C-alpha positions as semicolon CSV with decimal commas, in nm:
position;residue;x (nm);y (nm);z (nm)
1;X;0,780;11,663;7,365
2;X;1,109;11,575;7,536
3;X;1,462;11,635;7,409
4;X;1,779;11,431;7,447
5;X;2,126;11,542;7,339
6;X;2,438;11,327;7,309
7;X;2,796;11,388;7,191
8;X;2,940;11,095;6,995
9;X;3,305;11,052;6,897
10;X;3,317;10,946;6,532
11;X;3,613;10,720;6,457
12;X;3,768;10,766;6,115
13;X;3,693;11,010;5,830
14;X;3,360;11,187;5,842
15;X;3,208;11,494;5,684
16;X;2,852;11,585;5,773
17;X;2,841;11,830;5,482
18;X;2,933;11,561;5,226
19;X;2,691;11,308;5,371
20;X;2,413;11,566;5,391
21;X;2,466;11,678;5,029
22;X;2,430;11,316;4,920
23;X;2,119;11,254;5,125
24;X;1,948;11,572;5,005
25;X;1,952;11,461;4,645
26;X;1,926;11,083;4,654
27;X;1,572;10,944;4,630
28;X;1,373;10,815;4,804
29;X;1,474;10,955;5,142
30;X;1,570;11,296;5,014
31;X;1,599;11,571;5,272
32;X;1,464;11,918;5,202
33;X;1,738;12,146;5,074
34;X;1,855;12,403;5,328
35;X;2,105;12,687;5,323
36;X;2,273;12,563;5,641
37;X;2,498;12,273;5,536
38;X;2,635;12,239;5,890
39;X;2,317;12,076;6,020
40;X;2,126;11,764;5,920
41;X;1,764;11,724;6,030
42;X;1,523;11,439;5,969
43;X;1,208;11,278;6,112
44;X;1,177;10,903;6,157
45;X;1,017;10,612;6,341
46;X;1,204;10,480;6,645
47;X;1,228;10,102;6,619
48;X;1,210;10,050;6,996
49;X;0,848;10,170;7,024
50;X;0,757;10,307;6,676
51;X;0,714;10,658;6,811
52;X;0,810;10,947;6,585
53;X;1,123;11,146;6,659
54;X;1,302;11,441;6,505
55;X;1,680;11,430;6,492
56;X;1,929;11,710;6,436
57;X;2,297;11,634;6,384
58;X;2,586;11,878;6,380
59;X;2,958;11,816;6,347
60;X;3,230;11,958;6,568
61;X;3,558;11,815;6,445
62;X;3,549;11,442;6,514
63;X;3,241;11,475;6,735
64;X;2,880;11,438;6,628
65;X;2,626;11,628;6,834
66;X;2,298;11,435;6,808
67;X;1,978;11,592;6,940
68;X;1,652;11,399;6,928
69;X;1,306;11,517;7,025
70;X;0,992;11,312;7,072
71;X;0,769;11,134;7,320
72;X;0,917;10,785;7,292
73;X;1,245;10,606;7,364
74;X;1,495;10,882;7,290
75;X;1,798;10,677;7,392
76;X;1,711;10,422;7,124
77;X;1,647;10,707;6,882
78;X;2,004;10,832;6,927
79;X;2,140;10,483;6,865
80;X;1,930;10,455;6,550
81;X;2,060;10,787;6,419
82;X;2,414;10,662;6,466
83;X;2,330;10,352;6,265
84;X;2,154;10,512;5,968
85;X;2,429;10,772;5,933
86;X;2,709;10,514;5,988
87;X;2,842;10,719;6,278
88;X;2,866;10,400;6,486
89;X;3,123;10,241;6,254
90;X;3,493;10,248;6,346
91;X;3,624;10,358;6,007
92;X;3,987;10,421;6,094
93;X;4,079;10,136;5,859
94;X;3,867;10,264;5,568
95;X;4,140;10,487;5,414
96;X;4,381;10,193;5,397
97;X;4,119;9,975;5,225
98;X;4,030;10,250;4,978
99;X;4,391;10,336;4,898
100;X;4,463;9,975;4,796
101;X;4,220;10,023;4,506
102;X;4,291;10,318;4,271
103;X;3,923;10,344;4,176
104;X;3,818;10,369;4,539
105;X;4,104;10,606;4,618
106;X;3,968;10,840;4,350
107;X;3,614;10,802;4,487
108;X;3,726;10,880;4,842
109;X;3,914;11,189;4,721
110;X;3,610;11,315;4,534
111;X;3,370;11,238;4,821
112;X;3,573;11,338;5,126
113;X;3,436;11,209;5,453
114;X;3,131;11,043;5,297
115;X;2,973;10,770;5,508
116;X;2,690;10,549;5,383
117;X;2,356;10,713;5,466
118;X;2,087;10,449;5,493
119;X;1,713;10,439;5,538
120;X;1,596;10,525;5,886
121;X;1,533;10,156;5,953
122;X;1,502;9,819;5,779
123;X;1,125;9,865;5,811
124;X;1,130;10,183;5,603
125;X;1,371;10,023;5,355
126;X;1,138;9,724;5,316
127;X;0,838;9,951;5,265
128;X;1,029;10,141;4,998
129;X;1,127;9,815;4,828
130;X;0,757;9,726;4,799
131;X;0,651;10,071;4,680
132;X;0,923;10,086;4,413
133;X;0,855;9,742;4,261
134;X;0,770;9,778;3,891
135;X;0,752;10,157;3,919
136;X;0,985;10,442;3,833
137;X;1,159;10,599;4,129
138;X;0,965;10,924;4,093
139;X;0,631;10,741;4,094
140;X;0,727;10,535;4,399
141;X;0,842;10,848;4,581
142;X;0,499;11,003;4,522
143;X;0,330;10,697;4,672
144;X;0,558;10,720;4,973
145;X;0,490;11,092;5,018
146;X;0,116;11,026;4,998
147;X;0,140;10,754;5,265
148;X;0,324;10,995;5,494
149;X;0,070;11,272;5,432
150;X;-0,232;11,047;5,492
151;X;-0,111;10,806;5,758
152;X;0,216;10,944;5,899
153;X;0,285;11,165;6,195
154;X;0,481;11,491;6,201
155;X;0,640;11,398;5,868
156;X;0,744;11,049;5,981
157;X;0,653;10,739;5,782
158;X;0,344;10,554;5,915
159;X;0,416;10,321;6,204
160;X;0,378;9,946;6,137
161;X;0,058;9,935;6,346
162;X;-0,101;10,216;6,148
163;X;0,019;10,074;5,817
164;X;-0,115;9,729;5,903
165;X;-0,469;9,845;5,976
166;X;-0,491;10,099;5,693
167;X;-0,686;10,027;5,376
168;X;-0,428;10,147;5,125
169;X;-0,527;10,230;4,769
170;X;-0,213;10,104;4,594
171;X;-0,153;9,928;4,262
172;X;-0,106;9,553;4,229
173;X;-0,024;9,360;4,547
174;X;0,153;9,649;4,717
175;X;-0,106;9,676;4,996
176;X;-0,075;9,304;5,072
177;X;0,304;9,324;5,075
178;X;0,313;9,638;5,288
179;X;0,089;9,467;5,542
180;X;0,338;9,175;5,545
181;X;0,624;9,421;5,601
182;X;0,433;9,582;5,889
183;X;0,371;9,240;6,046
184;X;0,739;9,153;6,016
185;X;0,840;9,481;6,179
186;X;0,599;9,428;6,468
187;X;0,730;9,073;6,512
188;X;1,091;9,200;6,533
189;X;1,201;9,032;6,209
190;X;1,318;9,364;6,062
191;X;1,503;9,490;6,368
192;X;1,811;9,687;6,263
193;X;2,042;9,581;6,545
194;X;1,952;9,215;6,497
195;X;2,010;9,222;6,121
196;X;2,341;9,402;6,173
197;X;2,453;9,129;6,414
198;X;2,402;8,851;6,158
199;X;2,628;8,746;5,874
200;X;2,503;8,961;5,582
201;X;2,405;8,661;5,370
202;X;2,211;8,513;5,660
203;X;2,043;8,849;5,720
204;X;1,936;8,864;5,354
205;X;1,788;8,515;5,375
206;X;1,599;8,615;5,688
207;X;1,448;8,920;5,518
208;X;1,349;8,715;5,214
209;X;1,108;8,523;5,436
210;X;0,886;8,834;5,438
211;X;0,619;8,810;5,168
212;X;0,689;9,038;4,874
213;X;1,063;9,081;4,939
214;X;1,281;8,906;4,683
215;X;1,663;8,893;4,665
216;X;1,710;9,253;4,546
217;X;1,468;9,393;4,804
218;X;1,618;9,185;5,085
219;X;1,966;9,315;5,001
220;X;1,833;9,670;5,008
221;X;1,692;9,611;5,356
222;X;2,021;9,473;5,488
223;X;2,263;9,703;5,303
224;X;2,074;10,032;5,331
225;X;1,818;9,954;5,601
226;X;2,040;9,792;5,863
227;X;2,334;9,982;5,708
228;X;2,568;9,687;5,758
229;X;2,925;9,806;5,682
230;X;3,047;9,489;5,511
231;X;2,749;9,362;5,313
232;X;2,785;9,320;4,937
233;X;2,486;9,394;4,711
234;X;2,490;9,111;4,456
235;X;2,173;9,210;4,266
236;X;2,251;9,576;4,197
237;X;2,286;9,617;3,822
238;X;2,409;9,976;3,845
239;X;2,698;9,869;4,065
240;X;2,784;9,591;3,820
241;X;2,777;9,844;3,536
242;X;3,007;10,080;3,724
243;X;3,258;9,805;3,788
244;X;3,252;9,706;3,421
245;X;3,322;10,066;3,320
246;X;3,591;10,149;3,576
247;X;3,792;9,829;3,615
248;X;4,012;9,668;3,351
249;X;4,017;9,387;3,252
250;X;3,652;9,300;3,300
251;X;3,637;9,148;3,652
252;X;3,342;9,016;3,847
253;X;3,197;9,192;4,149
254;X;3,308;8,904;4,369
255;X;3,667;8,936;4,248
256;X;3,691;9,312;4,292
257;X;3,513;9,322;4,627
258;X;3,749;9,083;4,807
259;X;3,994;9,372;4,845
260;X;3,718;9,587;4,998
261;X;3,672;9,384;5,317
262;X;3,568;9,479;5,586
263;X;3,408;9,782;5,415
264;X;3,234;9,627;5,116
265;X;2,918;9,831;5,176
266;X;3,122;10,150;5,193
267;X;3,312;10,073;4,874
268;X;2,998;9,984;4,680
269;X;2,824;10,293;4,816
270;X;3,102;10,525;4,697
271;X;3,094;10,375;4,348
272;X;2,716;10,405;4,330
273;X;2,726;10,769;4,440
274;X;2,985;10,852;4,174
275;X;2,774;10,678;3,911
276;X;2,464;10,873;4,008
277;X;2,667;11,193;4,010
278;X;2,777;11,120;3,654
279;X;2,467;10,959;3,500
280;X;2,173;11,078;3,714
281;X;2,009;10,740;3,647
282;X;1,794;10,757;3,957
283;X;1,696;11,119;3,900
284;X;1,819;11,286;4,218
285;X;2,052;11,584;4,228
286;X;2,418;11,493;4,239
287;X;2,611;11,573;4,556
288;X;2,806;11,894;4,567
289;X;3,143;11,813;4,716
290;X;3,464;12,003;4,768
């Protein structure tokens, strides 16, 4: 197994400890709790060749030290880590956007340095969307864990090739839909960099062409799979509920979010994290923040 280490300058506010605390408790991609909050470690599939890689990230001021280990394309693995942790986003303008909105200003103060933490890839986000259809989050997480245990590698989710040829014992049409997701990943239709390069609405339409992925699932793939910084989730009822509760008079998501550009994903993410912290609707542990 080879190792590759890179130092990345992170532009704008960032706290690894805040992001890590969120990721540890937020299903489905929860990290195992550790005593060392200065280090984030995770295992994932590298989109470039679908090899498995282990990543460790530490923070040194405004610099992220990213170390990846594996037998595949480690350069691409580093790039992917930057994307799913939002370290590749120039966020120097984020404080100005947040401070224009008192609700967001409060969220940013309570979640200092938080950056949207996405799925490892659009492929894994799409697989999760299929697994979680018509199931409670806890049940879907068990299915995902079982897939990793039976068909994964070193703790990484099964590669698209393995998933496609596996006879999966899953309820309903989940096996059929997961096979369609695997095909789409192998065909390059769920490539993270490509989806990030498209207009978010166009990216969502592209993902909806995959069998089994409706509007909500497609938004999940773009917003949390490709981790696009300025995509607006329009089918997220919990976000709508949070806006109804926090903003007065009763505005629409479209009205409120215009002031969030070009960080609509970031704004929506902060509001969703605060809602989960308060309500525990999804069932994960709330982040512990300073």
